[in-house]
N, C-alpha and C positions, 0 to 999 in steps of 0.2 A: 688309590682306588683302581681296580682292574675291571676292564670290560672285555667280554668275549664277542668276537664277530660270529654272528649266527648265520643261519641259512640265508641265501640271497644277499650276503654281505651286509646284514643289518646289525645294528647295535641297539641296546635298550639302555636309556639313561635312568639311573636310579631316581626314585621319587624324591629323595632328599636333595638331589642336584636340581631337579625341576622346581622344587619349593624355594631353594636359595636364590635361583635366578628368576623366579616368578614367571615360569614358562608353563603354558597349558597345552594339552594335546591339540594338534592342528596348527600351532604357531610355527613360524619359519625361523630357522637358525641360519647364520652365515658361517661358512666353513672356509678355512684357508690352510695352506701348508707352508710353513716357514721353518727353515733350518732343520728339516727332517722331522718336524712335529706337526700334528694336526691340531688346529684351534677351532673351537666352536663357540659361537656367541649368539645371543638372541638378536634378531633383526630389530633395529629401533622402530618403534611404532610411529615416531615423529622424527624424520630425518633432519628437518630444520633445527629442531631442538638438540639433537645428537651432535650436529656439526657446529653449532653456534660456539664461537670462541676458539675454534680450532686454529692453531698457529698464531694466536694473539701475541705470544712472546716475541715473534719476529718483528712486530711493529712497535715494541716498547721504545719510547724515547724518539719516535719518528713522527713528525707532523705530516699527516696524510696530504694536506693541501700543498705543502711545500714539496713533498715527494712527487706529486703529479706534475707540478710546474717544472721540476727538474727533468722528469722523464719526457715531457713534451718538448723541452728545449733540446734534448738529445736527438729527438726525431727530426728536428728542423736543421740541425747542423750539417 
């Protein structure tokens, strides 16, 4: 899909893209530039829900209570 930058540096997103992403006029998109590419994504309506479980694989197999006990011990040594 190709987009053309219009006057005042504006782009128009095709209606099929808006429908696929469930975006309505007036909603906010998040934009980032990574590795020379522009990324757009809808801003989450519920940030707590969007971030829930993020990084959970880091804690697999780790007992959180034991982890905190070990960390507290490191601070006191």
